[in-house]
C-alpha positions as CSV (number, residue, x, y, z in Angstrom):
1,M,0.1,-2.2,-2.7
2,K,0.1,-2.0,0.0
3,K,-2.5,-2.5,3.1
4,R,-2.8,0.3,5.2
5,L,-5.8,-0.8,8.0
6,L,-5.7,-1.6,11.1
7,S,-6.0,-4.4,13.1
8,A,-9.8,-6.0,13.0
9,L,-10.2,-5.4,16.7
10,L,-10.8,-2.2,15.8
11,A,-13.8,-3.9,13.5
12,G,-16.5,-1.3,14.5
13,L,-15.4,1.6,13.5
14,L,-15.2,0.3,9.8
15,C,-16.6,3.4,7.9
16,T,-19.9,3.6,6.5
17,A,-19.6,4.1,2.6
18,A,-22.0,4.2,-0.3
19,L,-20.2,2.2,-3.7
20,T,-21.8,5.1,-5.9
21,G,-21.0,6.3,-9.1
22,C,-19.0,9.6,-8.5
23,G,-19.6,11.7,-12.0
24,G,-15.9,12.1,-13.3
25,N,-17.5,15.0,-15.2
26,A,-18.3,18.3,-14.3
27,N,-22.2,18.9,-13.1
28,N,-23.7,22.1,-11.6
29,A,-25.7,19.6,-9.3
30,S,-23.7,19.1,-6.3
31,D,-24.0,21.7,-4.1
32,G,-20.8,22.1,-2.6
33,G,-21.7,20.8,1.2
34,A,-22.6,17.4,-0.7
35,G,-22.1,13.8,1.7
36,A,-20.2,11.1,0.4
37,G,-21.5,10.4,-3.8
38,A,-21.6,13.8,-4.7
39,D,-20.7,14.5,-8.2
40,S,-17.8,17.2,-8.7
41,G,-17.7,20.3,-10.5
42,A,-18.9,23.5,-9.5
43,A,-22.2,24.5,-6.5
44,A,-24.7,27.2,-7.2
45,D,-22.0,29.5,-4.9
46,G,-19.6,28.4,-6.8
47,V,-17.2,26.8,-5.0
48,I,-16.0,23.6,-7.3
49,T,-16.4,20.5,-5.3
50,I,-14.3,17.9,-5.6
51,N,-15.3,13.9,-5.4
52,Y,-12.8,12.3,-4.1
53,P,-13.3,8.2,-3.6
54,T,-11.0,6.5,-1.1
55,F,-9.8,3.3,0.8
56,Q,-7.8,5.3,3.0
57,C,-11.7,5.3,5.7
58,G,-12.4,3.3,8.7
59,V,-10.2,1.5,10.1
60,N,-7.4,2.3,7.6
61,T,-4.0,2.7,9.1
62,A,-4.0,6.1,6.8
63,A,-7.9,7.2,7.3
64,P,-7.0,10.2,10.8
65,V,-4.1,11.4,7.5
66,V,-6.6,11.6,4.9
67,A,-9.2,13.0,7.2
68,Q,-7.0,16.0,8.6
69,L,-5.7,17.0,5.2
70,V,-8.8,17.1,3.5
71,E,-9.8,19.8,6.5
72,E,-6.5,21.5,5.9
73,F,-7.0,21.7,1.9
74,N,-11.3,22.8,2.6
75,E,-9.8,25.6,5.8
76,T,-6.9,26.6,3.1
77,Y,-9.2,27.0,-0.1
78,A,-13.1,27.6,1.6
79,G,-15.4,29.8,-0.5
80,K,-12.6,28.3,-4.2
81,Y,-12.4,24.5,-3.5
82,Q,-13.9,21.9,-1.4
83,I,-13.3,17.9,-1.6
84,V,-15.8,15.3,-0.1
85,L,-15.3,12.4,0.4
86,E,-16.8,9.2,-0.9
87,E,-15.6,6.3,1.7
88,I,-15.0,3.2,0.2
89,P,-13.6,0.5,2.9
90,G,-11.5,-1.9,1.3
91,D,-8.2,-1.8,-1.0
92,A,-10.0,-4.4,-3.5
93,N,-13.5,-2.6,-3.5
94,Y,-11.7,0.6,-4.2
95,V,-9.7,-1.3,-7.1
96,D,-13.0,-2.4,-8.7
97,K,-14.6,0.6,-8.6
98,I,-12.2,2.6,-10.7
99,K,-11.9,0.0,-13.0
100,V,-15.6,0.4,-13.2
101,Q,-15.0,3.8,-13.9
102,L,-12.2,3.8,-16.2
103,G,-14.8,1.3,-18.4
104,T,-17.5,4.7,-18.9
105,G,-14.4,6.8,-19.1
106,D,-15.5,9.0,-16.3
107,L,-13.3,9.0,-13.3
108,P,-13.8,11.4,-10.1
109,P,-10.8,14.0,-10.8
110,V,-8.3,12.5,-8.2
111,I,-7.2,9.2,-8.4
112,Y,-4.7,7.2,-6.4
113,G,-2.4,4.5,-8.0
114,A,-1.5,3.4,-4.2
115,G,0.1,0.3,-4.9
116,Y,-2.0,-1.1,-7.9
117,N,-0.8,0.7,-10.4
118,L,-3.8,2.5,-11.7
119,L,-1.7,4.6,-13.9
120,D,-1.7,2.6,-16.7
121,L,-5.3,1.3,-16.8
122,A,-5.7,5.2,-16.5
123,L,-3.5,5.9,-18.8
124,A,-4.3,3.5,-22.0
125,K,-7.5,5.5,-21.8
126,D,-6.0,8.5,-22.1
127,L,-7.5,10.0,-19.2
128,V,-4.7,11.4,-17.3
129,V,-3.8,15.3,-16.5
130,D,0.1,15.5,-17.7
131,L,1.6,17.5,-14.5
132,T,5.0,18.7,-16.1
133,P,4.0,22.0,-16.7
134,Y,2.5,22.5,-13.3
135,V,5.6,20.7,-11.2
136,E,8.4,22.6,-13.3
137,A,6.3,26.0,-12.5
138,D,6.7,25.2,-8.7
139,P,10.3,24.6,-8.1
140,E,9.0,23.5,-4.2
141,W,6.8,20.8,-6.1
142,K,9.2,20.0,-7.7
143,A,12.0,19.6,-5.8
144,L,10.1,16.6,-3.7
145,Y,10.7,14.4,-6.9
146,T,13.2,12.1,-6.3
147,E,15.2,10.1,-8.9
148,T,13.1,7.0,-8.1
149,S,10.3,9.0,-7.7
150,L,10.2,10.4,-11.1
151,A,10.6,7.1,-12.5
152,T,7.4,5.5,-10.8
153,N,5.1,8.6,-11.5
154,S,6.2,9.2,-15.0
155,R,5.4,7.6,-18.9
156,D,6.9,9.1,-21.8
157,G,8.7,12.0,-20.2
158,K,5.7,12.8,-18.4
159,I,4.9,13.6,-15.1
160,C,1.8,11.5,-14.8
161,A,1.7,11.8,-10.8
162,S,2.7,12.3,-7.6
163,S,3.9,10.5,-4.5
164,A,3.6,11.3,-0.9
165,E,4.8,8.0,1.1
166,G,7.8,6.0,0.8
167,S,7.4,2.6,1.1
168,I,10.2,0.8,2.8
169,V,9.4,-2.4,3.8
170,G,10.4,-5.0,5.9
171,Y,8.5,-7.2,8.4
172,F,7.6,-7.3,12.2
173,Y,8.1,-10.0,14.8
174,N,6.8,-10.3,18.7
175,Q,9.8,-10.7,20.5
176,E,8.6,-12.2,23.7
177,L,7.7,-15.1,21.9
178,F,11.0,-15.3,19.8
179,D,12.1,-15.5,23.6
180,K,9.9,-18.0,24.5
181,A,11.2,-20.5,21.6
182,G,15.0,-19.2,22.6
183,I,15.2,-16.8,19.0
184,K,17.6,-14.2,19.6
185,E,17.8,-12.3,16.5
186,P,16.3,-12.2,13.1
187,A,17.4,-14.7,10.6
188,K,20.4,-13.7,8.5
189,T,19.2,-16.3,5.7
190,W,16.4,-17.8,4.8
191,D,17.7,-21.2,5.4
192,E,17.7,-19.7,9.3
193,F,13.8,-18.8,8.6
194,F,12.6,-21.5,8.0
195,A,14.7,-23.1,11.2
196,Q,12.7,-20.4,13.4
197,C,9.9,-21.2,11.6
198,D,10.3,-24.5,13.0
199,Q,11.5,-23.6,16.4
200,L,8.9,-21.4,17.2
201,K,6.0,-24.0,15.5
202,A,7.9,-26.8,18.2
203,A,7.6,-24.3,21.4
204,G,3.6,-24.3,19.9
205,I,3.7,-20.4,18.4
206,T,2.3,-19.7,15.0
207,P,5.3,-18.6,13.2
208,L,3.4,-16.5,10.7
209,A,0.3,-14.0,9.5
210,L,-0.4,-14.6,6.5
211,D,-3.0,-13.7,4.3
212,T,-4.7,-15.2,0.8
213,A,-7.6,-12.9,0.2
214,D,-7.7,-8.7,-1.4
215,S,-4.5,-9.7,-3.8
216,A,-3.0,-11.4,-0.4
217,W,-0.2,-8.6,0.5
218,V,1.4,-9.6,3.2
219,T,2.2,-13.2,1.5
220,Q,3.2,-11.2,-1.4
221,L,5.6,-9.7,0.6
222,W,7.1,-12.9,1.3
223,M,7.2,-14.2,-1.7
224,G,8.8,-11.0,-3.7
225,A,11.2,-10.9,-1.1
226,M,12.7,-14.8,-1.9
227,V,12.9,-14.2,-5.9
228,A,14.1,-10.8,-5.4
229,T,17.5,-12.3,-3.1
230,A,17.9,-16.2,-4.8
231,S,19.3,-14.6,-7.4
232,E,20.7,-11.4,-10.2
233,D,17.7,-12.8,-12.2
234,G,15.0,-13.2,-9.5
235,L,16.0,-9.5,-8.4
236,A,15.9,-8.3,-12.1
237,F,12.8,-10.0,-12.6
238,M,11.6,-8.5,-9.1
239,Q,12.6,-5.0,-10.6
240,T,10.8,-5.0,-13.9
241,M,7.3,-3.2,-14.4
242,N,4.4,-5.1,-15.5
243,P,6.3,-8.7,-16.3
244,T,4.7,-11.4,-18.5
245,D,6.6,-14.4,-17.6
246,Y,6.2,-16.1,-14.1
247,N,7.4,-19.3,-15.1
248,L,10.9,-18.6,-14.0
249,P,12.4,-20.8,-11.4
250,E,12.7,-18.4,-8.6
251,M,9.2,-17.2,-8.7
252,I,8.3,-21.1,-8.7
253,D,10.7,-21.8,-5.7
254,A,9.6,-18.5,-3.9
255,A,6.0,-20.6,-4.6
256,G,6.7,-23.5,-3.6
257,K,7.9,-22.2,-0.1
258,V,4.9,-20.2,0.0
259,Q,2.9,-22.9,-0.5
260,K,5.1,-24.3,2.7
261,M,4.5,-21.9,4.9
262,L,0.6,-21.7,3.9
263,K,0.3,-25.0,5.2
264,E,2.4,-25.3,8.2
265,Y,3.5,-21.6,9.8
266,T,0.7,-20.1,9.9
267,T,-3.0,-19.6,11.0
268,L,-6.7,-21.5,10.0
269,D,-7.7,-18.2,8.5
270,A,-5.1,-17.2,6.4
271,I,-7.0,-19.3,3.8
272,G,-9.2,-17.3,2.8
273,G,-8.4,-14.6,5.0
274,K,-7.9,-11.1,4.5
275,Y,-4.8,-8.2,5.8
276,E,-7.1,-7.8,8.9
277,H,-7.1,-11.1,9.5
278,A,-3.1,-11.3,8.9
279,A,-2.9,-8.1,11.0
280,N,-5.3,-8.8,14.1
281,N,-3.4,-12.6,14.8
282,F,-0.4,-10.2,15.0
283,L,-1.8,-7.7,16.7
284,S,-3.0,-10.3,19.1
285,G,-0.1,-12.1,20.1
286,Q,-1.2,-15.5,17.8
287,A,1.6,-14.5,15.2
288,A,5.1,-14.0,15.8
289,M,5.9,-12.1,12.4
290,I,4.3,-10.1,10.2
291,A,5.5,-8.7,6.8
292,N,4.4,-5.0,6.3
293,G,5.5,-1.6,6.2
294,P,6.5,1.3,8.5
295,W,2.8,2.8,8.9
296,M,1.5,-0.5,10.7
297,I,3.7,0.9,13.5
298,G,1.2,3.3,14.2
299,D,-1.1,0.6,15.3
300,F,1.7,-0.7,17.6
301,S,1.0,2.8,19.2
302,D,-2.2,2.9,19.9
303,T,-3.1,5.1,23.4
304,T,-4.6,2.4,24.9
305,K,-2.9,0.8,27.6
306,A,-3.4,-3.3,25.9
307,T,-1.1,-1.9,22.3
308,E,0.4,-0.2,24.9
309,D,1.6,-3.1,26.8
310,F,2.6,-5.1,23.0
311,A,4.6,-2.2,21.2
312,G,6.7,-2.7,23.3
313,K,7.3,-6.1,22.1
314,V,7.3,-5.8,18.7
315,R,10.9,-5.3,16.6
316,S,11.4,-4.9,13.1
317,A,13.8,-6.9,10.3
318,I,14.9,-7.0,6.9
319,Y,14.6,-9.8,4.9
320,P,17.0,-12.6,4.8
321,D,19.9,-12.0,2.4
322,S,19.5,-7.9,2.8
323,F,16.2,-7.8,1.2
324,V,13.9,-4.6,1.7
325,Y,11.0,-3.2,0.1
326,D,12.4,0.1,-1.0
327,A,10.8,2.4,-3.7
328,P,7.9,4.8,-3.5
329,I,3.8,4.9,-3.7
330,Q,2.6,5.5,-6.5
331,G,1.0,8.7,-6.1
332,Y,-2.2,10.6,-7.0
333,I,-3.4,11.4,-10.7
334,V,-5.4,14.0,-12.0
335,T,-8.2,12.6,-14.6
336,K,-8.9,14.4,-18.3
337,Q,-12.2,16.6,-16.9
338,D,-14.6,18.6,-18.7
339,D,-14.4,21.5,-16.8
340,P,-10.7,22.7,-17.1
341,K,-11.9,24.6,-13.6
342,L,-12.6,20.9,-11.9
343,E,-8.6,19.7,-13.5
344,E,-7.3,22.9,-12.2
345,A,-8.4,22.0,-8.6
346,A,-7.4,18.5,-8.2
347,V,-4.6,20.2,-9.7
348,E,-4.2,22.2,-7.0
349,M,-5.7,19.3,-3.8
350,V,-2.7,16.8,-5.3
351,K,0.0,19.6,-4.7
352,F,-1.8,20.1,-1.4
353,F,-1.5,16.0,0.1
354,T,1.9,15.7,-1.4
355,S,3.1,19.1,-0.4
356,A,6.0,19.0,2.4
357,H,3.7,19.6,5.2
358,A,1.7,16.1,4.2
359,Q,4.3,14.1,4.0
360,Q,5.5,15.8,7.5
361,V,2.1,14.9,8.7
362,G,1.6,11.5,7.6
363,L,5.1,11.1,9.1
364,E,4.1,12.3,12.4
365,M,0.5,10.9,12.6
366,Q,0.9,7.9,11.4
367,G,4.6,6.5,11.3
368,M,4.2,7.1,7.2
369,V,8.2,7.1,5.6
370,P,7.6,10.6,3.5
371,A,8.4,9.8,-0.1
372,S,11.0,12.7,-0.8
373,P,14.3,12.8,1.8
374,T,14.1,16.1,1.9
375,V,11.5,15.8,4.7
376,E,13.5,14.5,7.5
377,V,11.7,12.3,10.6
378,S,11.4,14.8,13.5
379,A,12.0,15.2,17.4
380,E,8.8,13.8,17.5
381,A,8.3,11.5,15.1
382,E,11.1,10.1,16.9
383,S,9.7,10.0,20.3
384,K,6.5,9.1,18.9
385,Y,7.8,6.2,16.7
386,P,10.8,4.8,18.0
387,L,10.2,1.7,16.4
388,L,10.0,3.7,12.9
389,V,13.9,5.0,13.6
390,E,14.7,1.7,14.5
391,F,14.2,-0.2,11.1
392,L,15.3,2.7,8.9
393,N,18.5,2.3,10.2
394,Q,18.4,-1.6,9.6
395,A,17.0,-0.9,6.0
396,S,19.9,1.6,5.8
397,G,22.3,-1.5,5.6
398,A,20.6,-4.0,3.1
399,E,22.0,-4.7,0.5
400,L,19.1,-5.6,-1.8
401,R,15.8,-3.7,-2.8
402,S,13.4,-3.2,-5.2
403,D,9.4,-2.7,-5.3
404,T,6.8,-5.0,-4.5
405,L,4.3,-7.8,-6.6
406,Q,1.8,-6.1,-6.4
407,A,3.1,-2.8,-7.1
408,T,4.6,-4.3,-10.7
409,M,2.5,-7.1,-12.2
410,F,-0.6,-5.9,-13.6
411,S,-3.7,-5.2,-11.8
412,N,-5.7,-7.9,-13.2
413,L,-3.6,-10.2,-11.4
414,L,-4.3,-9.4,-8.1
415,D,-7.4,-11.5,-8.8
416,V,-5.5,-14.4,-9.7
417,I,-3.1,-14.5,-6.5
418,S,-5.9,-14.4,-4.5
419,Q,-7.9,-17.4,-6.3
420,Q,-4.7,-19.4,-6.9
421,L,-3.1,-19.5,-3.6
422,P,-5.8,-21.4,-1.7
423,L,-5.1,-24.2,-4.3
424,L,-1.5,-23.8,-3.9
425,A,-2.0,-24.1,0.1
426,A,-4.5,-27.1,-0.9
427,D,-2.0,-29.3,-2.8
428,S,-4.6,-28.5,-5.7
429,I,-2.2,-27.0,-7.9
430,T,1.7,-27.0,-8.1
431,P,4.2,-24.0,-7.4
432,E,5.1,-24.8,-11.0
433,Q,0.8,-25.1,-12.3
434,F,0.3,-21.2,-9.8
435,C,2.7,-19.4,-11.8
436,T,1.6,-20.7,-15.1
437,A,-1.6,-19.4,-14.0
438,L,0.0,-16.1,-13.3
439,S,1.7,-15.8,-16.6
440,D,-1.7,-16.9,-18.5
441,A,-3.2,-13.7,-17.1
442,A,-0.7,-11.5,-17.3
443,A,-1.0,-12.6,-21.1
444,K,-4.1,-11.4,-21.5
445,N,-2.6,-7.3,-21.4
């Protein structure tokens, strides 16, 4: 999944959170206006409260979008439904919390699958509401599903989730730093890419903003792109959901190249660092390139003068060998509850959060790519985010596409990646051993 966090420069705005249980079953104890952590259910005044835990809070790039949609939903359904946010800073903290609740069978009414394949975990516990009849009964909602969106969110012919955002991911580079190193344009091949890294390094410029913690989102993007472009087998692997064998030549080769990237081409804080560190290193001009999606464009378009100046330096690119990540992000999931009225409220929330209007809000507020192609890039979005238009035009010409490594792997591998990458960087393990560790972890599912 992809990370959607603002720069650590904004760390002072971190949201306060209570990592408390949210009580998936309906209770009558909620007052309908309680703070984060309130139980879902019917309040004394008859209002159905939907407790919604989310990592899209505080410095998370999607936080303003979620906040606005919650406000609009609560106004639209005033006196009937109310969403109460439970703020959980950090993707890993959110995933850990959901896993704990999966163990108890006590999930909140709505969870966000994001890039962590939470859908299959919830399905394994038989805790997912089949959305098929609801979608079939609503032509407008049904029209928002594409063939790929259905594939992402459906299992065994049943629609189990609904997406609001597409995941078209390339990378960004600092044109000013490229100019200083004498680099005219992004690399067309991986050999050229590594030559450019050497060229940047020779000019005293750190080539890459990378990370290893919290599933190593940024670093995984480079790794997956190298696997997908290595061969037909590599691309097929990247297009496989829940692979169990990572011991293929393309993965081993990519792990070896990532080892080199971590050792020679990145900042000292990349080892053990989170996405926030990588983002901050790029946003502060300490690194020339970062792999990430269009949602980061909102970070470049901040109203502060310093950020405005930086935005003019940023350019976008697809990966070498004409590759781009392109798949809908696994969407919102309605979970089974004791109270059918709470389930109905949750369905209405998911429908609202994935509507054409909601997708337009995400596009215009943060430059998020809509999951549905019927939601057009408006003139307002084009004016506000010219870099988004630039990237979408580049992505349209990509010859190879797949989902991300993170989105297709079993969720228990996310921690393994973070544990093994520092060892790889320190030469404590070989690329072969790295891939074997992933295979061993996948075999436990």
